[in-house]
DOVODREN-584613 format. One record per residue: residue in one letter; x, y, z of N, C-alpha, C, CB in turn. Coordinates in steps of 0.001 Angstrom, whole numbers, plus 524288, in hexadecimal, padded with zeros to 5 digits. Each point is the difference from the previous one (the first is absolute). Glycine has a CB too. Layout:
<nodes>
+------+-------+-------+-------+-------+-------+-------+-------+-------+-------+-------+-------+-------+
: rest :  n_px :  n_py :  n_pz : ca_px : ca_py : ca_pz :  c_px :  c_py :  c_pz : cb_px : cb_py : cb_pz :
+------+-------+-------+-------+-------+-------+-------+-------+-------+-------+-------+-------+-------+
:    A :     X :     Y :     Z :     X :     Y :     Z :     X :     Y :     Z :     X :     Y :     Z :
...
+------+-------+-------+-------+-------+-------+-------+-------+-------+-------+-------+-------+-------+
</nodes>
This chain:
<nodes>
+------+-------+-------+-------+-------+-------+-------+-------+-------+-------+-------+-------+-------+
: rest :  n_px :  n_py :  n_pz : ca_px : ca_py : ca_pz :  c_px :  c_py :  c_pz : cb_px : cb_py : cb_pz :
+------+-------+-------+-------+-------+-------+-------+-------+-------+-------+-------+-------+-------+
:    X : 31BD8 : 3BCF2 : 77DB2 : 7FF78 : 7FA72 : 80105 : 7FDBC : 7FF2F : 8056B : 8078D : 7FE06 : 7FA0C :
:    X : 7F46D : 7FEEC : 8064E : 7FD42 : 7FF17 : 804E7 : 80268 : 7FB59 : 802C9 : 7F7B6 : 803C0 : 7FC42 :
:    X : 8096E : 7FCCD : 808BF : 80280 : 7FBD4 : 80300 : 7FC1F : 7FD7A : 803C4 : 8089D : 804AA : 7FF43 :
:    X : 7F682 : 7F646 : 80016 : 7FCD1 : 7FCEB : 80399 : 8039A : 7FBC8 : 80229 : 7F75F : 801CB : 7FB0F :
:    X : 80911 : 7FDE9 : 80A18 : 803D7 : 7FC7D : 8025B : 7FDAF : 7FAFD : 80238 : 80525 : 807CF : 80202 :
:    X : 7F5CC : 7F78A : 7FD84 : 7FD9B : 7FB2A : 801DB : 7FB76 : 7FE9F : 7FC69 : 802AB : 801EA : 8095D :
:    X : 7FB84 : 7F94C : 7F70E : 7FB92 : 7FE4C : 7FCD0 : 7FB23 : 8030C : 801A2 : 803F1 : 7F6F2 : 7FEEC :
:    X : 7F949 : 80B1D : 7FD45 : 7FB5F : 80324 : 8010C : 7FB3A : 7FD24 : 7FDE8 : 80543 : 80860 : 7FF9D :
:    X : 7F6D8 : 7F702 : 803B0 : 7FB27 : 7FD65 : 7FE7F : 7FC64 : 803EE : 7FD4E : 800E2 : 7F99B : 8078A :
:    X : 7FD09 : 804F1 : 7F3FC : 7FC72 : 80372 : 7FD21 : 7FAB8 : 8004A : 802C0 : 80495 : 7FDCA : 7F792 :
:    X : 7F93C : 806E9 : 8089D : 7FAC0 : 800C3 : 8021F : 7FBDD : 7FEAF : 7FBEE : 8036F : 806F6 : 805FA :
:    X : 7FD9E : 7FA9B : 7F52E : 7FC4F : 7FF4A : 7FBB2 : 8030A : 7FF2E : 7FAF6 : 7F935 : 80596 : 8048B :
:    X : 80449 : 7F7FE : 7F7B4 : 801EB : 7FFF5 : 7FAA3 : 7FC3A : 8035B : 7FCE2 : 80433 : 7F6E5 : 800D2 :
:    X : 7FDEE : 80C81 : 7FBEA : 7FCB2 : 803A3 : 7FD1B : 801B9 : 80045 : 7FA51 : 7FE6E : 80532 : 8082F :
:    X : 7FE03 : 7FC90 : 7F47E : 80136 : 800DE : 7FA82 : 80000 : 805E4 : 7FF0B : 7FBFD : 7F73E : 7FD49 :
:    X : 8080D : 80A92 : 80019 : 800A6 : 80598 : 7FEF9 : 7FBEE : 801C9 : 7FC01 : 809B4 : 7FF6A : 80201 :
:    X : 7F390 : 804DF : 7FF3E : 7FBCE : 801FA : 7FC9D : 801F5 : 80397 : 7FBB4 : 7FA0E : 7FF44 : 80785 :
:    X : 80A5A : 80367 : 7F965 : 8023E : 80361 : 7FBF3 : 805D9 : 8009C : 800E7 : 7F770 : 804D0 : 7FF0D :
:    X : 80B5B : 7FC68 : 7FCC2 : 805AA : 800B9 : 8005B : 80145 : 8044A : 803EA : 80112 : 7FD0A : 7F6B0 :
:    X : 802D6 : 80201 : 80C80 : 801E0 : 803EB : 803B3 : 805F1 : 7FFBE : 8000E : 7F7BD : 7FF5B : 80591 :
:    X : 80AE2 : 804C6 : 7F88B : 805B3 : 7FFD9 : 7FF7E : 802F0 : 800E9 : 8051C : 7FEC3 : 80313 : 7F700 :
:    X : 7FE7E : 7FEAF : 80D07 : 802A9 : 80163 : 804DC : 80246 : 80571 : 7FF8F : 8020B : 7F694 : 801C1 :
:    X : 7FE8E : 80BFD : 802AF : 80220 : 8054C : 7FFD3 : 80463 : 800D0 : 803E8 : 7F757 : 8031C : 7FD16 :
:    X : 80ACB : 7F8A6 : 804DA : 8045E : 8005B : 803A5 : 80372 : 7FB35 : 7FF91 : 7FA96 : 8056F : 8060C :
:    X : 80A16 : 7FAE5 : 7FC2C : 803B0 : 7FBA8 : 7FF68 : 7FE62 : 7FB1D : 80305 : 806FB : 80694 : 7FEBE :
:    X : 7F571 : 7F9EA : 804F8 : 7FE25 : 7FB6E : 802E1 : 7FAD6 : 7FDE7 : 7FDE1 : 8048E : 80370 : 807D7 :
:    X : 7F9A2 : 7FECF : 7F3D3 : 7FB11 : 7FE51 : 7FDAC : 800D1 : 7FB63 : 7FC58 : 7FCA1 : 80921 : 800B6 :
:    X : 7FF54 : 7F3BC : 7FEC9 : 7FFFB : 7FB7A : 7FC8B : 7FCC4 : 8015D : 7FB33 : 80109 : 7F9AC : 8079E :
:    X : 80166 : 8064F : 7F3E2 : 7FD39 : 80104 : 7FB1F : 7FCBE : 7FB36 : 7FEA0 : 80723 : 80628 : 7FCDE :
:    X : 7F3CF : 7FAB1 : 801FC : 7FC80 : 7FBA0 : 7FECF : 7FCE9 : 80123 : 7FB08 : 7FF54 : 7FDCD : 80996 :
:    X : 7FEF2 : 7FDFD : 7F3E4 : 7FCFF : 8007B : 7FB2D : 7FA8E : 7FDAD : 800BA : 8084F : 7FF9C : 7FAB4 :
:    X : 7F406 : 80280 : 80259 : 7FA9B : 7FE24 : 80028 : 7FFD5 : 7FA20 : 7FF17 : 7FCCE : 808BC : 7FCCF :
:    X : 80029 : 7F480 : 8066D : 7FF61 : 7FA63 : 7FF80 : 803F6 : 7FCD3 : 8030E : 7FC56 : 801B7 : 7F766 :
:    X : 807D7 : 800D1 : 80A65 : 80413 : 7FD50 : 802FB : 7FDDC : 7FE4C : 80550 : 806FB : 80547 : 7FB67 :
:    X : 7FA8C : 7F620 : 8064E : 7FE8B : 7FE13 : 8052A : 80454 : 80172 : 803D9 : 7FAB9 : 7F882 : 7FC14 :
:    X : 803CB : 809C1 : 80856 : 803CD : 80178 : 80403 : 7FDF2 : 7FE6A : 8055A : 80333 : 8078C : 7FA7B :
:    X : 80059 : 7F827 : 8093E : 7FE8F : 7FED2 : 80562 : 80052 : 804FC : 8033B : 80343 : 7F6B4 : 7FF18 :
:    X : 7F8AB : 80A56 : 803E7 : 7FFF0 : 8047B : 80388 : 80233 : 7FE26 : 80539 : 7F81C : 80431 : 7FB6A :
:    X : 80C05 : 7FE64 : 80662 : 802AE : 7FE51 : 804C0 : 7FEA4 : 80346 : 804C3 : 80722 : 7FCDE : 7FA65 :
:    X : 7F7F3 : 8082E : 804C2 : 7FEE3 : 80371 : 80474 : 7FC94 : 8047E : 7FE24 : 80894 : 7FD9D : 80461 :
:    X : 7F330 : 80361 : 7FE77 : 7FC6D : 80436 : 7FE90 : 80015 : 8047C : 803F6 : 7FA65 : 7F963 : 7FB86 :
:    X : 8087B : 805FC : 808BA : 80083 : 8041C : 803EF : 805BF : 8015F : 800B2 : 7F7D1 : 7FCE8 : 80496 :
:    X : 80930 : 807B2 : 7FD97 : 80556 : 801D9 : 80103 : 8034C : 80056 : 7FB0A : 7FF5E : 7FC15 : 808DD :
:    X : 7FE37 : 805D4 : 7F2FD : 8028F : 800E0 : 7FAFA : 7FFA3 : 805CB : 7FEB8 : 7FDD7 : 7F6CE : 7FCDC :
:    X : 804ED : 80AF3 : 7FF13 : 7FF20 : 8055E : 7FE2F : 7FA39 : 800BD : 7FE91 : 8095B : 80088 : 7FCA6 :
:    X : 7F4C1 : 80421 : 803DA : 7FA81 : 80135 : 7FEFC : 7FE49 : 7FE2E : 7FA93 : 800C7 : 807AE : 805FA :
:    X : 7FADD : 7F573 : 7F9D0 : 7FDC8 : 7FE45 : 7FB0D : 802B8 : 7FB5B : 7FD87 : 7FD57 : 80900 : 7FEC2 :
:    X : 80633 : 7F478 : 8042B : 802EC : 7FB9C : 7FDBE : 7FFCA : 7FB32 : 80384 : 805E8 : 80660 : 7FB89 :
:    X : 7FAA9 : 7F51E : 801F8 : 80064 : 7FB02 : 802B6 : 8051E : 7FD69 : 7FE78 : 7F625 : 7FEFE : 8003D :
:    X : 80BFB : 7FDE3 : 80345 : 804AF : 7FCFB : 7FECE : 7FE5D : 7FB0F : 7FD1D : 804C2 : 80397 : 807F5 :
:    X : 7FDD2 : 7FB59 : 7F3A9 : 7FE7A : 7FB92 : 7FCB6 : 804CF : 7FCFE : 7FE28 : 7F7FC : 804E4 : 7FD1C :
:    X : 806F6 : 7F65A : 800FF : 80416 : 7FCAE : 7FDBE : 7FDF9 : 7FDEF : 7FACD : 80391 : 7FD73 : 808FE :
:    X : 7FFAC : 802EB : 7F304 : 7FE86 : 7FDE2 : 7FAE6 : 800E5 : 7FA1E : 7FFF4 : 8023E : 8088D : 7FB98 :
:    X : 7FBA3 : 7F4D7 : 80080 : 800BE : 7FA58 : 7FF92 : 805AF : 7FE9E : 7FEE7 : 7F6D5 : 7FF28 : 7FCCF :
:    X : 80C3A : 804A8 : 8014E : 80590 : 7FF07 : 7FF1B : 8034B : 80114 : 804DD : 7FEA6 : 80244 : 7F6A0 :
:    X : 7FEBE : 7FF43 : 80DB6 : 802C1 : 800B1 : 804ED : 801E7 : 8057D : 80123 : 8028C : 7F702 : 7FEFC :
:    X : 7FBF2 : 80CCC : 7FDC9 : 80182 : 8056A : 80104 : 7FC39 : 8027A : 803E3 : 803E8 : 800B5 : 7F6FB :
:    X : 7FE38 : 8028E : 80C70 : 7FCEF : 8029F : 80407 : 7FFD3 : 805D6 : 7FEF4 : 80272 : 7F915 : 80681 :
:    X : 7F95F : 8096A : 7FB3C : 7FFAD : 805A8 : 7FFAD : 7FA8E : 801DB : 80153 : 80700 : 80008 : 7F944 :
:    X : 7F874 : 80516 : 806DD : 7FAEA : 80251 : 80114 : 7FCFA : 800B0 : 7FAF1 : 803A0 : 80495 : 807E3 :
:    X : 7F746 : 7FA88 : 7F870 : 7FC88 : 800FB : 7FB90 : 7FBB4 : 803B4 : 801CB : 801F0 : 7F714 : 7FC00 :
:    X : 7FBB7 : 80B8F : 8004D : 7FB78 : 8033F : 80137 : 7FB88 : 7FC6A : 801A0 : 802E0 : 80715 : 7F99A :
:    X : 7FA86 : 7FA3E : 80AAA : 7FBBD : 7FC97 : 801BB : 7FB22 : 80087 : 7FC92 : 80378 : 800AF : 80914 :
:    X : 7FCAE : 802AF : 7F305 : 7FB8B : 80078 : 7FC6E : 800A3 : 7FCAF : 7FB15 : 7FE98 : 808FB : 80364 :
:    X : 8060A : 7F4D9 : 7FBB1 : 800DA : 7FD22 : 7FB15 : 7FEB9 : 7FA30 : 80077 : 806EB : 80672 : 7FDC7 :
:    X : 7F75B : 7F7D9 : 806CF : 7FE7E : 7FA7D : 800A1 : 7FA66 : 7FF92 : 801E1 : 80946 : 7FDA3 : 801FA :
+------+-------+-------+-------+-------+-------+-------+-------+-------+-------+-------+-------+-------+
</nodes>
């Protein structure tokens, strides 16, 4: 479960290009066509961005799936 303790402003809104199930407990599972908000593109695990789903879930996504 990802913990965010303050309001985070989205940098971008993106549409997921392909399903990505995530490979860690801090990852956000996303499906093709889903709209997500990109919150942070730096200071993340390698190859991942911090994102928020439209339902308010947070997690890392592969930066190649958007």
